[in-house]
N, CA, C and O atoms as a GROMACS GRO file, in nm:
protein
  640
    1MET      N    1   0.074  -0.120  -0.022
    1MET     CA    2  -0.004  -0.004  -0.004
    1MET      C    3   0.104   0.129   0.002
    1MET      O    4   0.209   0.128   0.067
    2ASN      N    5   0.055   0.240  -0.078
    2ASN     CA    6   0.149   0.344  -0.116
    2ASN      C    7   0.056   0.462  -0.046
    2ASN      O    8  -0.066   0.462  -0.064
    3VAL      N    9   0.106   0.540   0.016
    3VAL     CA   10   0.031   0.642   0.069
    3VAL      C   11   0.112   0.792   0.031
    3VAL      O   12   0.227   0.811   0.070
    4LEU      N   13   0.042   0.885  -0.043
    4LEU     CA   14   0.077   0.990  -0.083
    4LEU      C   15   0.034   1.114   0.034
    4LEU      O   16  -0.080   1.114   0.081
    5PHE      N   17   0.135   1.219   0.074
    5PHE     CA   18   0.126   1.300   0.188
    5PHE      C   19   0.142   1.418   0.061
    5PHE      O   20   0.244   1.439  -0.005
    6LEU      N   21   0.015   1.485   0.049
    6LEU     CA   22   0.004   1.597  -0.060
    6LEU      C   23   0.027   1.737   0.020
    6LEU      O   24  -0.001   1.743   0.140
    7CYS      N   25   0.065   1.821  -0.033
    7CYS     CA   26   0.067   1.964   0.006
    7CYS      C   27   0.099   2.050  -0.114
    7CYS      O   28   0.136   1.998  -0.219
    8THR      N   29   0.085   2.202  -0.099
    8THR     CA   30   0.107   2.259  -0.221
    8THR      C   31   0.254   2.284  -0.251
    8THR      O   32   0.293   2.303  -0.366
    9GLY      N   33   0.339   2.282  -0.142
    9GLY     CA   34   0.473   2.341  -0.165
    9GLY      C   35   0.565   2.227  -0.153
    9GLY      O   36   0.681   2.242  -0.193
   10ASN      N   37   0.520   2.096  -0.094
   10ASN     CA   38   0.586   1.979  -0.070
   10ASN      C   39   0.750   2.005  -0.015
   10ASN      O   40   0.848   1.957  -0.071
   11SER      N   41   0.754   2.104   0.125
   11SER     CA   42   0.853   2.146   0.166
   11SER      C   43   0.886   2.111   0.305
   11SER      O   44   0.999   2.094   0.349
   12CYS      N   45   0.768   2.103   0.373
   12CYS     CA   46   0.764   2.106   0.506
   12CYS      C   47   0.668   1.970   0.577
   12CYS      O   48   0.706   1.857   0.606
   13ARG      N   49   0.544   2.025   0.590
   13ARG     CA   50   0.455   1.911   0.647
   13ARG      C   51   0.451   1.807   0.569
   13ARG      O   52   0.447   1.701   0.632
   14SER      N   53   0.450   1.797   0.440
   14SER     CA   54   0.421   1.664   0.354
   14SER      C   55   0.555   1.586   0.368
   14SER      O   56   0.547   1.464   0.381
   15ILE      N   57   0.690   1.651   0.366
   15ILE     CA   58   0.789   1.590   0.383
   15ILE      C   59   0.824   1.508   0.513
   15ILE      O   60   0.874   1.396   0.517
   16LEU      N   61   0.783   1.595   0.627
   16LEU     CA   62   0.772   1.539   0.765
   16LEU      C   63   0.688   1.416   0.744
   16LEU      O   64   0.742   1.307   0.767
   17SER      N   65   0.582   1.419   0.710
   17SER     CA   66   0.493   1.316   0.701
   17SER      C   67   0.561   1.185   0.631
   17SER      O   68   0.572   1.081   0.696
   18GLU      N   69   0.600   1.194   0.515
   18GLU     CA   70   0.672   1.104   0.435
   18GLU      C   71   0.783   1.042   0.525
   18GLU      O   72   0.788   0.919   0.534
   19ALA      N   73   0.864   1.113   0.585
   19ALA     CA   74   0.976   1.037   0.642
   19ALA      C   75   0.944   0.950   0.775
   19ALA      O   76   0.996   0.844   0.809
   20VAL      N   77   0.833   1.033   0.846
   20VAL     CA   78   0.786   0.961   0.976
   20VAL      C   79   0.729   0.839   0.944
   20VAL      O   80   0.756   0.737   1.008
   21PHE      N   81   0.631   0.842   0.823
   21PHE     CA   82   0.545   0.727   0.790
   21PHE      C   83   0.652   0.619   0.764
   21PHE      O   84   0.636   0.507   0.813
   22ASN      N   85   0.766   0.652   0.684
   22ASN     CA   86   0.829   0.540   0.632
   22ASN      C   87   0.930   0.504   0.734
   22ASN      O   88   0.987   0.398   0.710
   23ARG      N   89   0.964   0.562   0.835
   23ARG     CA   90   1.023   0.502   0.955
   23ARG      C   91   0.951   0.404   1.030
   23ARG      O   92   0.991   0.291   1.059
   24LEU      N   93   0.800   0.474   1.069
   24LEU     CA   94   0.734   0.386   1.142
   24LEU      C   95   0.678   0.236   1.089
   24LEU      O   96   0.662   0.130   1.150
   25ALA      N   97   0.656   0.272   0.947
   25ALA     CA   98   0.550   0.155   0.862
   25ALA      C   99   0.612   0.032   0.856
   25ALA      O  100   0.728   0.033   0.814
   26PRO      N  101   0.559  -0.081   0.889
   26PRO     CA  102   0.614  -0.212   0.850
   26PRO      C  103   0.630  -0.227   0.694
   26PRO      O  104   0.568  -0.156   0.615
   27VAL      N  105   0.727  -0.338   0.652
   27VAL     CA  106   0.715  -0.370   0.541
   27VAL      C  107   0.594  -0.380   0.460
   27VAL      O  108   0.502  -0.448   0.506
   28GLY      N  109   0.576  -0.311   0.322
   28GLY     CA  110   0.465  -0.367   0.263
   28GLY      C  111   0.382  -0.202   0.255
   28GLY      O  112   0.310  -0.175   0.160
   29LEU      N  113   0.400  -0.126   0.341
   29LEU     CA  114   0.349   0.015   0.354
   29LEU      C  115   0.456   0.115   0.311
   29LEU      O  116   0.568   0.104   0.361
   30GLY      N  117   0.435   0.193   0.240
   30GLY     CA  118   0.524   0.299   0.217
   30GLY      C  119   0.446   0.433   0.198
   30GLY      O  120   0.325   0.437   0.175
   31ALA      N  121   0.538   0.560   0.211
   31ALA     CA  122   0.489   0.677   0.169
   31ALA      C  123   0.560   0.773   0.064
   31ALA      O  124   0.682   0.763   0.056
   32ILE      N  125   0.516   0.835   0.010
   32ILE     CA  126   0.575   0.939  -0.083
   32ILE      C  127   0.531   1.065  -0.023
   32ILE      O  128   0.465   1.063   0.081
   33SER      N  129   0.563   1.174  -0.082
   33SER     CA  130   0.485   1.315  -0.086
   33SER      C  131   0.529   1.401  -0.197
   33SER      O  132   0.644   1.397  -0.242
   34ALA      N  133   0.426   1.488  -0.243
   34ALA     CA  134   0.446   1.584  -0.316
   34ALA      C  135   0.353   1.693  -0.347
   34ALA      O  136   0.241   1.677  -0.298
   35GLY      N  137   0.369   1.792  -0.411
   35GLY     CA  138   0.290   1.870  -0.407
   35GLY      C  139   0.259   1.953  -0.537
   35GLY      O  140   0.336   1.949  -0.633
   36SER      N  141   0.152   2.025  -0.538
   36SER     CA  142   0.096   2.080  -0.654
   36SER      C  143   0.173   2.222  -0.726
   36SER      O  144   0.164   2.262  -0.842
   37GLN      N  145   0.230   2.262  -0.640
   37GLN     CA  146   0.360   2.370  -0.659
   37GLN      C  147   0.471   2.359  -0.584
   37GLN      O  148   0.495   2.440  -0.495
   38PRO      N  149   0.551   2.258  -0.612
   38PRO     CA  150   0.658   2.220  -0.496
   38PRO      C  151   0.757   2.340  -0.526
   38PRO      O  152   0.771   2.393  -0.637
   39THR      N  153   0.825   2.376  -0.409
   39THR     CA  154   0.919   2.482  -0.376
   39THR      C  155   1.057   2.424  -0.447
   39THR      O  156   1.140   2.497  -0.501
   40GLY      N  157   1.064   2.323  -0.440
   40GLY     CA  158   1.199   2.251  -0.502
   40GLY      C  159   1.291   2.211  -0.424
   40GLY      O  160   1.384   2.143  -0.469
   41GLN      N  161   1.283   2.244  -0.294
   41GLN     CA  162   1.375   2.174  -0.174
   41GLN      C  163   1.307   2.173  -0.077
   41GLN      O  164   1.212   2.251  -0.068
   42PRO      N  165   1.342   2.075   0.033
   42PRO     CA  166   1.272   2.038   0.158
   42PRO      C  167   1.310   2.196   0.243
   42PRO      O  168   1.400   2.273   0.212
   43HIS      N  169   1.231   2.207   0.332
   43HIS     CA  170   1.271   2.323   0.426
   43HIS      C  171   1.378   2.290   0.493
   43HIS      O  172   1.375   2.172   0.527
   44PRO      N  173   1.485   2.356   0.529
   44PRO     CA  174   1.613   2.325   0.599
   44PRO      C  175   1.574   2.277   0.761
   44PRO      O  176   1.638   2.187   0.817
   45ARG      N  177   1.449   2.359   0.835
   45ARG     CA  178   1.426   2.314   0.974
   45ARG      C  179   1.365   2.186   0.966
   45ARG      O  180   1.396   2.107   1.055
   46ALA      N  181   1.269   2.143   0.860
   46ALA     CA  182   1.209   1.996   0.858
   46ALA      C  183   1.327   1.911   0.859
   46ALA      O  184   1.345   1.831   0.951
   47ILE      N  185   1.405   1.922   0.767
   47ILE     CA  186   1.523   1.837   0.747
   47ILE      C  187   1.607   1.802   0.872
   47ILE      O  188   1.630   1.690   0.917
   48ALA      N  189   1.655   1.942   0.927
   48ALA     CA  190   1.715   1.943   1.057
   48ALA      C  191   1.645   1.870   1.189
   48ALA      O  192   1.706   1.823   1.286
   49LEU      N  193   1.508   1.871   1.168
   49LEU     CA  194   1.433   1.823   1.282
   49LEU      C  195   1.423   1.648   1.278
   49LEU      O  196   1.431   1.568   1.371
   50LEU      N  197   1.404   1.628   1.139
   50LEU     CA  198   1.411   1.499   1.098
   50LEU      C  199   1.545   1.410   1.163
   50LEU      O  200   1.539   1.307   1.230
   51ARG      N  201   1.656   1.478   1.123
   51ARG     CA  202   1.773   1.436   1.162
   51ARG      C  203   1.810   1.433   1.322
   51ARG      O  204   1.891   1.355   1.372
   52SER      N  205   1.730   1.537   1.395
   52SER     CA  206   1.742   1.542   1.525
   52SER      C  207   1.702   1.448   1.586
   52SER      O  208   1.750   1.417   1.695
   53LYS      N  209   1.585   1.366   1.514
   53LYS     CA  210   1.487   1.251   1.564
   53LYS      C  211   1.581   1.129   1.514
   53LYS      O  212   1.563   1.025   1.578
   54ASN      N  213   1.663   1.123   1.428
   54ASN     CA  214   1.721   0.998   1.396
   54ASN      C  215   1.644   0.934   1.293
   54ASN      O  216   1.640   0.811   1.288
   55ILE      N  217   1.579   1.011   1.204
   55ILE     CA  218   1.507   0.990   1.108
   55ILE      C  219   1.568   1.022   0.983
   55ILE      O  220   1.585   1.141   0.955
   56PRO      N  221   1.611   0.909   0.887
   56PRO     CA  222   1.684   0.940   0.745
   56PRO      C  223   1.603   1.031   0.674
   56PRO      O  224   1.480   1.038   0.674
   57THR      N  225   1.692   1.105   0.608
   57THR     CA  226   1.650   1.217   0.535
   57THR      C  227   1.699   1.185   0.380
   57THR      O  228   1.654   1.248   0.285
   58ASP      N  229   1.780   1.097   0.369
   58ASP     CA  230   1.825   1.066   0.239
   58ASP      C  231   1.726   1.017   0.102
   58ASP      O  232   1.674   0.906   0.087
   59GLY      N  233   1.719   1.126   0.016
   59GLY     CA  234   1.636   1.096  -0.079
   59GLY      C  235   1.506   1.198  -0.089
   59GLY      O  236   1.435   1.223  -0.186
   60LEU      N  237   1.502   1.249   0.049
   60LEU     CA  238   1.363   1.339   0.072
   60LEU      C  239   1.391   1.450  -0.057
   60LEU      O  240   1.506   1.492  -0.077
   61SER      N  241   1.287   1.491  -0.136
   61SER     CA  242   1.302   1.611  -0.200
   61SER      C  243   1.172   1.688  -0.225
   61SER      O  244   1.069   1.624  -0.203
   62SER      N  245   1.162   1.801  -0.263
   62SER     CA  246   1.018   1.872  -0.309
   62SER      C  247   0.999   1.825  -0.459
   62SER      O  248   1.077   1.850  -0.551
   63LYS      N  249   0.910   1.770  -0.463
   63LYS     CA  250   0.843   1.711  -0.624
   63LYS      C  251   0.706   1.739  -0.636
   63LYS      O  252   0.624   1.762  -0.547
   64SER      N  253   0.687   1.732  -0.785
   64SER     CA  254   0.540   1.755  -0.825
   64SER      C  255   0.476   1.632  -0.804
   64SER      O  256   0.547   1.536  -0.774
   65TRP      N  257   0.354   1.620  -0.814
   65TRP     CA  258   0.268   1.524  -0.814
   65TRP      C  259   0.277   1.481  -0.948
   65TRP      O  260   0.244   1.364  -0.969
   66HIS      N  261   0.316   1.550  -1.043
   66HIS     CA  262   0.298   1.491  -1.178
   66HIS      C  263   0.426   1.376  -1.217
   66HIS      O  264   0.439   1.313  -1.322
   67ASP      N  265   0.521   1.371  -1.084
   67ASP     CA  266   0.630   1.328  -1.105
   67ASP      C  267   0.642   1.189  -1.004
   67ASP      O  268   0.750   1.145  -0.966
   68LEU      N  269   0.521   1.133  -0.970
   68LEU     CA  270   0.513   1.024  -0.886
   68LEU      C  271   0.564   0.905  -0.931
   68LEU      O  272   0.520   0.859  -1.037
   69PRO      N  273   0.672   0.829  -0.850
   69PRO     CA  274   0.713   0.696  -0.905
   69PRO      C  275   0.622   0.576  -0.885
   69PRO      O  276   0.652   0.467  -0.934
   70VAL      N  277   0.509   0.593  -0.811
   70VAL     CA  278   0.409   0.505  -0.806
   70VAL      C  279   0.264   0.566  -0.801
   70VAL      O  280   0.248   0.686  -0.781
   71THR      N  281   0.183   0.500  -0.815
   71THR     CA  282   0.041   0.530  -0.784
   71THR      C  283  -0.009   0.522  -0.663
   71THR      O  284  -0.023   0.406  -0.622
   72PRO      N  285  -0.043   0.611  -0.588
   72PRO     CA  286  -0.096   0.602  -0.461
   72PRO      C  287  -0.217   0.519  -0.431
   72PRO      O  288  -0.295   0.509  -0.526
   73ASP      N  289  -0.250   0.462  -0.328
   73ASP     CA  290  -0.375   0.396  -0.299
   73ASP      C  291  -0.436   0.484  -0.202
   73ASP      O  292  -0.551   0.457  -0.169
   74ILE      N  293  -0.377   0.588  -0.149
   74ILE     CA  294  -0.444   0.681  -0.042
   74ILE      C  295  -0.372   0.808  -0.052
   74ILE      O  296  -0.250   0.799  -0.056
   75VAL      N  297  -0.424   0.922  -0.058
   75VAL     CA  298  -0.386   1.038  -0.069
   75VAL      C  299  -0.429   1.118   0.050
   75VAL      O  300  -0.549   1.142   0.058
   76ILE      N  301  -0.348   1.164   0.145
   76ILE     CA  302  -0.360   1.240   0.257
   76ILE      C  303  -0.308   1.404   0.249
   76ILE      O  304  -0.187   1.428   0.258
   77THR      N  305  -0.379   1.483   0.235
   77THR     CA  306  -0.351   1.633   0.238
   77THR      C  307  -0.326   1.660   0.374
   77THR      O  308  -0.389   1.611   0.468
   78VAL      N  309  -0.208   1.763   0.384
   78VAL     CA  310  -0.170   1.804   0.485
   78VAL      C  311  -0.169   1.948   0.504
   78VAL      O  312  -0.103   1.994   0.597
   79CYS      N  313  -0.241   2.030   0.418
   79CYS     CA  314  -0.263   2.163   0.430
   79CYS      C  315  -0.342   2.184   0.530
   79CYS      O  316  -0.425   2.102   0.570
   80GLY      N  317  -0.316   2.332   0.594
   80GLY     CA  318  -0.383   2.413   0.702
   80GLY      C  319  -0.502   2.461   0.656
   80GLY      O  320  -0.496   2.577   0.617
   81SER      N  321  -0.626   2.398   0.649
   81SER     CA  322  -0.741   2.451   0.593
   81SER      C  323  -0.790   2.554   0.701
   81SER      O  324  -0.854   2.649   0.654
   82ALA      N  325  -0.771   2.554   0.835
   82ALA     CA  326  -0.794   2.652   0.911
   82ALA      C  327  -0.739   2.787   0.896
   82ALA      O  328  -0.781   2.881   0.964
   83ALA      N  329  -0.632   2.801   0.796
   83ALA     CA  330  -0.567   2.918   0.801
   83ALA      C  331  -0.609   2.964   0.654
   83ALA      O  332  -0.543   3.057   0.608
   84GLY      N  333  -0.691   2.919   0.591
   84GLY     CA  334  -0.759   2.962   0.461
   84GLY      C  335  -0.663   2.900   0.348
   84GLY      O  336  -0.667   2.941   0.232
   85GLU      N  337  -0.587   2.811   0.385
   85GLU     CA  338  -0.500   2.752   0.259
   85GLU      C  339  -0.538   2.666   0.173
   85GLU      O  340  -0.566   2.557   0.223
   86THR      N  341  -0.550   2.676   0.056
   86THR     CA  342  -0.605   2.605  -0.049
   86THR      C  343  -0.521   2.437  -0.043
   86THR      O  344  -0.398   2.428  -0.047
   87CYS      N  345  -0.591   2.348  -0.036
   87CYS     CA  346  -0.517   2.233  -0.046
   87CYS      C  347  -0.538   2.168  -0.198
   87CYS      O  348  -0.652   2.166  -0.246
   88PRO      N  349  -0.438   2.120  -0.263
   88PRO     CA  350  -0.473   2.072  -0.376
   88PRO      C  351  -0.545   1.941  -0.405
   88PRO      O  352  -0.509   1.848  -0.332
   89ALA      N  353  -0.623   1.917  -0.480
   89ALA     CA  354  -0.705   1.782  -0.507
   89ALA      C  355  -0.637   1.702  -0.604
   89ALA      O  356  -0.624   1.736  -0.722
   90TYR      N  357  -0.589   1.584  -0.550
   90TYR     CA  358  -0.538   1.498  -0.638
   90TYR      C  359  -0.645   1.442  -0.718
   90TYR      O  360  -0.756   1.427  -0.666
   91LEU      N  361  -0.621   1.407  -0.848
   91LEU     CA  362  -0.706   1.361  -0.940
   91LEU      C  363  -0.688   1.232  -0.986
   91LEU      O  364  -0.616   1.207  -1.083
   92GLY      N  365  -0.748   1.149  -0.924
   92GLY     CA  366  -0.740   1.013  -0.950
   92GLY      C  367  -0.817   0.914  -0.860
   92GLY      O  368  -0.860   0.946  -0.749
   93PRO      N  369  -0.831   0.798  -0.911
   93PRO     CA  370  -0.928   0.742  -0.846
   93PRO      C  371  -0.889   0.640  -0.707
   93PRO      O  372  -0.895   0.517  -0.697
   94VAL      N  373  -0.848   0.739  -0.610
   94VAL     CA  374  -0.799   0.698  -0.474
   94VAL      C  375  -0.855   0.739  -0.342
   94VAL      O  376  -0.923   0.842  -0.345
   95LEU      N  377  -0.842   0.688  -0.242
   95LEU     CA  378  -0.903   0.712  -0.114
   95LEU      C  379  -0.827   0.833  -0.071
   95LEU      O  380  -0.705   0.849  -0.068
   96ARG      N  381  -0.939   0.929  -0.032
   96ARG     CA  382  -0.842   1.062   0.002
   96ARG      C  383  -0.897   1.113   0.142
   96ARG      O  384  -1.010   1.084   0.180
   97ALA      N  385  -0.824   1.176   0.204
   97ALA     CA  386  -0.853   1.200   0.358
   97ALA      C  387  -0.758   1.359   0.371
   97ALA      O  388  -0.657   1.384   0.305
   98HIS      N  389  -0.812   1.436   0.456
   98HIS     CA  390  -0.765   1.543   0.495
   98HIS      C  391  -0.688   1.538   0.638
   98HIS      O  392  -0.762   1.515   0.734
   99TRP      N  393  -0.561   1.554   0.662
   99TRP     CA  394  -0.518   1.592   0.777
   99TRP      C  395  -0.439   1.724   0.804
   99TRP      O  396  -0.317   1.733   0.796
  100GLY      N  397  -0.525   1.827   0.836
  100GLY     CA  398  -0.476   1.969   0.826
  100GLY      C  399  -0.373   1.971   0.939
  100GLY      O  400  -0.382   1.922   1.052
  101LEU      N  401  -0.279   2.037   0.885
  101LEU     CA  402  -0.166   2.091   0.982
  101LEU      C  403  -0.123   2.234   0.964
  101LEU      O  404  -0.116   2.263   0.844
  102GLU      N  405  -0.093   2.331   1.042
  102GLU     CA  406  -0.059   2.451   1.016
  102GLU      C  407   0.079   2.432   0.981
  102GLU      O  408   0.142   2.336   1.026
  103ASP      N  409   0.134   2.524   0.898
  103ASP     CA  410   0.279   2.509   0.840
  103ASP      C  411   0.380   2.595   0.951
  103ASP      O  412   0.388   2.716   0.975
  104PRO      N  413   0.432   2.509   0.990
  104PRO     CA  414   0.565   2.560   1.086
  104PRO      C  415   0.652   2.685   1.037
  104PRO      O  416   0.696   2.780   1.102
  105SER      N  417   0.660   2.656   0.910
  105SER     CA  418   0.753   2.746   0.839
  105SER      C  419   0.683   2.882   0.814
  105SER      O  420   0.755   2.972   0.772
  106HIS      N  421   0.564   2.905   0.835
  106HIS     CA  422   0.529   3.042   0.845
  106HIS      C  423   0.528   3.117   0.963
  106HIS      O  424   0.502   3.237   0.958
  107VAL      N  425   0.564   3.035   1.114
  107VAL     CA  426   0.552   3.094   1.202
  107VAL      C  427   0.694   3.198   1.226
  107VAL      O  428   0.808   3.172   1.188
  108THR      N  429   0.649   3.320   1.298
  108THR     CA  430   0.746   3.400   1.313
  108THR      C  431   0.776   3.423   1.472
  108THR      O  432   0.703   3.370   1.556
  109GLY      N  433   0.881   3.500   1.503
  109GLY     CA  434   0.887   3.527   1.648
  109GLY      C  435   1.038   3.479   1.679
  109GLY      O  436   1.129   3.484   1.597
  110SER      N  437   1.046   3.441   1.787
  110SER     CA  438   1.183   3.406   1.859
  110SER      C  439   1.202   3.245   1.844
  110SER      O  440   1.115   3.163   1.874
  111GLU      N  441   1.338   3.214   1.789
  111GLU     CA  442   1.388   3.078   1.779
  111GLU      C  443   1.331   2.986   1.844
  111GLU      O  444   1.303   2.884   1.781
  112GLU      N  445   1.297   2.994   1.992
  112GLU     CA  446   1.215   2.932   2.060
  112GLU      C  447   1.060   2.903   2.017
  112GLU      O  448   1.001   2.796   2.033
  113ASP      N  449   1.004   3.029   1.956
  113ASP     CA  450   0.879   2.989   1.910
  113ASP      C  451   0.867   2.903   1.774
  113ASP      O  452   0.774   2.826   1.751
  114ILE      N  453   0.961   2.925   1.699
  114ILE     CA  454   0.975   2.862   1.586
  114ILE      C  455   0.989   2.727   1.586
  114ILE      O  456   0.913   2.646   1.533
  115ALA      N  457   1.086   2.705   1.646
  115ALA     CA  458   1.131   2.544   1.732
  115ALA      C  459   0.989   2.485   1.767
  115ALA      O  460   0.948   2.385   1.708
  116ALA      N  461   0.915   2.547   1.862
  116ALA     CA  462   0.838   2.483   1.926
  116ALA      C  463   0.708   2.438   1.808
  116ALA      O  464   0.639   2.337   1.819
  117ALA      N  465   0.698   2.536   1.700
  117ALA     CA  466   0.583   2.505   1.618
  117ALA      C  467   0.634   2.406   1.540
  117ALA      O  468   0.545   2.337   1.491
  118PHE      N  469   0.763   2.369   1.506
  118PHE     CA  470   0.785   2.236   1.436
  118PHE      C  471   0.781   2.102   1.521
  118PHE      O  472   0.753   1.989   1.485
  119GLU      N  473   0.815   2.145   1.633
  119GLU     CA  474   0.776   2.027   1.730
  119GLU      C  475   0.660   1.970   1.725
  119GLU      O  476   0.627   1.852   1.725
  120ARG      N  477   0.584   2.097   1.721
  120ARG     CA  478   0.419   2.033   1.755
  120ARG      C  479   0.375   1.996   1.624
  120ARG      O  480   0.288   1.909   1.620
  121THR      N  481   0.412   2.039   1.528
  121THR     CA  482   0.372   1.980   1.386
  121THR      C  483   0.433   1.826   1.383
  121THR      O  484   0.366   1.730   1.348
  122TYR      N  485   0.562   1.818   1.423
  122TYR     CA  486   0.600   1.658   1.442
  122TYR      C  487   0.521   1.572   1.524
  122TYR      O  488   0.501   1.453   1.500
  123ALA      N  489   0.470   1.644   1.634
  123ALA     CA  490   0.430   1.557   1.727
  123ALA      C  491   0.275   1.510   1.685
  123ALA      O  492   0.232   1.397   1.707
  124ILE      N  493   0.198   1.619   1.621
  124ILE     CA  494   0.080   1.562   1.551
  124ILE      C  495   0.103   1.462   1.464
  124ILE      O  496   0.039   1.358   1.474
  125ILE      N  497   0.194   1.478   1.370
  125ILE     CA  498   0.250   1.397   1.269
  125ILE      C  499   0.244   1.251   1.301
  125ILE      O  500   0.178   1.165   1.243
  126VAL      N  501   0.332   1.237   1.413
  126VAL     CA  502   0.359   1.100   1.475
  126VAL      C  503   0.224   1.040   1.531
  126VAL      O  504   0.192   0.923   1.506
  127ALA      N  505   0.135   1.138   1.619
  127ALA     CA  506   0.031   1.065   1.671
  127ALA      C  507  -0.064   0.999   1.548
  127ALA      O  508  -0.109   0.886   1.531
  128ARG      N  509  -0.071   1.106   1.480
  128ARG     CA  510  -0.160   1.051   1.338
  128ARG      C  511  -0.118   0.920   1.270
  128ARG      O  512  -0.193   0.827   1.238
  129ILE      N  513   0.025   0.929   1.253
  129ILE     CA  514   0.070   0.805   1.168
  129ILE      C  515   0.065   0.693   1.280
  129ILE      O  516   0.033   0.579   1.249
  130GLU      N  517   0.089   0.719   1.382
  130GLU     CA  518   0.092   0.578   1.478
  130GLU      C  519  -0.053   0.546   1.478
  130GLU      O  520  -0.082   0.429   1.451
  131ALA      N  521  -0.138   0.622   1.501
  131ALA     CA  522  -0.283   0.558   1.479
  131ALA      C  523  -0.342   0.512   1.346
  131ALA      O  524  -0.448   0.449   1.346
  132PHE      N  525  -0.275   0.541   1.230
  132PHE     CA  526  -0.290   0.498   1.117
  132PHE      C  527  -0.271   0.376   1.124
  132PHE      O  528  -0.367   0.300   1.113
  133LEU      N  529  -0.125   0.322   1.145
  133LEU     CA  530  -0.042   0.211   1.140
  133LEU      C  531  -0.128   0.121   1.265
  133LEU      O  532  -0.104   0.000   1.260
  134ALA      N  533  -0.205   0.155   1.354
  134ALA     CA  534  -0.242   0.047   1.470
  134ALA      C  535  -0.402   0.017   1.385
  134ALA      O  536  -0.488  -0.053   1.439
  135LEU      N  537  -0.422   0.078   1.252
  135LEU     CA  538  -0.562   0.024   1.235
  135LEU      C  539  -0.543  -0.120   1.177
  135LEU      O  540  -0.431  -0.168   1.156
  136PRO      N  541  -0.653  -0.183   1.153
  136PRO     CA  542  -0.669  -0.318   1.083
  136PRO      C  543  -0.681  -0.296   0.964
  136PRO      O  544  -0.791  -0.308   0.910
  137LEU      N  545  -0.548  -0.253   0.878
  137LEU     CA  546  -0.568  -0.237   0.745
  137LEU      C  547  -0.636  -0.311   0.658
  137LEU      O  548  -0.718  -0.277   0.573
  138ALA      N  549  -0.584  -0.445   0.695
  138ALA     CA  550  -0.602  -0.558   0.576
  138ALA      C  551  -0.747  -0.556   0.593
  138ALA      O  552  -0.797  -0.535   0.483
  139GLN      N  553  -0.831  -0.568   0.679
  139GLN     CA  554  -0.991  -0.559   0.716
  139GLN      C  555  -1.049  -0.449   0.660
  139GLN      O  556  -1.155  -0.462   0.599
  140LEU      N  557  -0.988  -0.326   0.674
  140LEU     CA  558  -1.050  -0.214   0.642
  140LEU      C  559  -1.024  -0.170   0.493
  140LEU      O  560  -1.094  -0.080   0.448
  141ARG      N  561  -0.933  -0.226   0.418
  141ARG     CA  562  -0.940  -0.228   0.268
  141ARG      C  563  -1.042  -0.269   0.196
  141ARG      O  564  -1.088  -0.220   0.093
  142GLU      N  565  -1.083  -0.378   0.264
  142GLU     CA  566  -1.208  -0.458   0.222
  142GLU      C  567  -1.352  -0.356   0.182
  142GLU      O  568  -1.433  -0.361   0.089
  143THR      N  569  -1.336  -0.252   0.316
  143THR     CA  570  -1.453  -0.145   0.299
  143THR      C  571  -1.408  -0.016   0.301
  143THR      O  572  -1.393   0.047   0.405
  144PRO      N  573  -1.385   0.030   0.186
  144PRO     CA  574  -1.346   0.154   0.190
  144PRO      C  575  -1.380   0.297   0.271
  144PRO      O  576  -1.309   0.389   0.313
  145ALA      N  577  -1.511   0.272   0.271
  145ALA     CA  578  -1.577   0.371   0.334
  145ALA      C  579  -1.550   0.362   0.486
  145ALA      O  580  -1.551   0.465   0.553
  146ALA      N  581  -1.526   0.237   0.545
  146ALA     CA  582  -1.491   0.220   0.668
  146ALA      C  583  -1.360   0.306   0.712
  146ALA      O  584  -1.350   0.393   0.799
  147LEU      N  585  -1.248   0.241   0.607
  147LEU     CA  586  -1.132   0.313   0.600
  147LEU      C  587  -1.146   0.463   0.614
  147LEU      O  588  -1.124   0.531   0.714
  148LYS      N  589  -1.189   0.501   0.493
  148LYS     CA  590  -1.220   0.672   0.486
  148LYS      C  591  -1.254   0.728   0.606
  148LYS      O  592  -1.202   0.834   0.639
  149ALA      N  593  -1.341   0.665   0.686
  149ALA     CA  594  -1.387   0.708   0.812
  149ALA      C  595  -1.297   0.708   0.920
  149ALA      O  596  -1.300   0.795   1.007
  150GLU      N  597  -1.217   0.614   0.918
  150GLU     CA  598  -1.110   0.588   1.032
  150GLU      C  599  -1.008   0.704   0.988
  150GLU      O  600  -0.969   0.773   1.083
  151LEU      N  601  -0.953   0.742   0.853
  151LEU     CA  602  -0.859   0.822   0.827
  151LEU      C  603  -0.917   0.968   0.867
  151LEU      O  604  -0.848   1.050   0.927
  152ASP      N  605  -1.053   0.992   0.825
  152ASP     CA  606  -1.117   1.139   0.851
  152ASP      C  607  -1.106   1.143   1.012
  152ASP      O  608  -1.089   1.256   1.057
  153ARG      N  609  -1.112   1.032   1.113
  153ARG     CA  610  -1.108   1.033   1.238
  153ARG      C  611  -0.994   1.066   1.281
  153ARG      O  612  -0.988   1.135   1.383
  154ILE      N  613  -0.880   1.027   1.218
  154ILE     CA  614  -0.731   1.042   1.269
  154ILE      C  615  -0.687   1.170   1.214
  154ILE      O  616  -0.587   1.222   1.262
  155GLY      N  617  -0.757   1.236   1.106
  155GLY     CA  618  -0.716   1.368   1.081
  155GLY      C  619  -0.770   1.461   1.163
  155GLY      O  620  -0.751   1.576   1.125
  156ASN      N  621  -0.837   1.447   1.272
  156ASN     CA  622  -0.844   1.524   1.416
  156ASN      C  623  -0.789   1.514   1.540
  156ASN      O  624  -0.802   1.579   1.644
  157LEU      N  625  -0.704   1.390   1.497
  157LEU     CA  626  -0.619   1.349   1.661
  157LEU      C  627  -0.509   1.482   1.678
  157LEU      O  628  -0.452   1.541   1.587
  158LEU      N  629  -0.502   1.503   1.800
  158LEU     CA  630  -0.379   1.581   1.829
  158LEU      C  631  -0.309   1.496   1.939
  158LEU      O  632  -0.364   1.397   1.987
  159PRO      N  633  -0.218   1.526   1.966
  159PRO     CA  634  -0.124   1.466   2.068
  159PRO      C  635  -0.179   1.504   2.194
  159PRO      O  636  -0.249   1.605   2.205
  160ALA      N  637  -0.142   1.404   2.323
  160ALA     CA  638  -0.207   1.424   2.449
  160ALA      C  639  -0.108   1.545   2.517
  160ALA      O  640  -0.134   1.589   2.629
   0.00000   0.00000   0.00000
């Protein structure tokens, strides 16, 4: 099963999601990320955060959804709809869910404020991906509506 984490710029939230998913997922599950208008490179703070968590960053890149190496089974958008940000709509016969995240790269203020925003985003991503991976995926794949409902539920989870 292939999961696509999709955002507009594919530089921060979707990159973090791809890396965390691939670090935590068992064999047979994989993630990629892409953007509708990729920035061309991952955000340096996103890469630094992943490295600080000992998550591999080799091969991570900001890329267009037109250049996907595989067809995804599930597309999860991670744009922050609460901020009025428009998420791209992937056009294809796949299951879709939205896990809105505010973009930590837009946070201004002190170094501590910015670092805290990145850590918070990371914690939300980890909580949601752990919940995703805890699902009985083999069973839920038989009923796409039930899988969609679970993915939508997970999109509202916040870490404790």
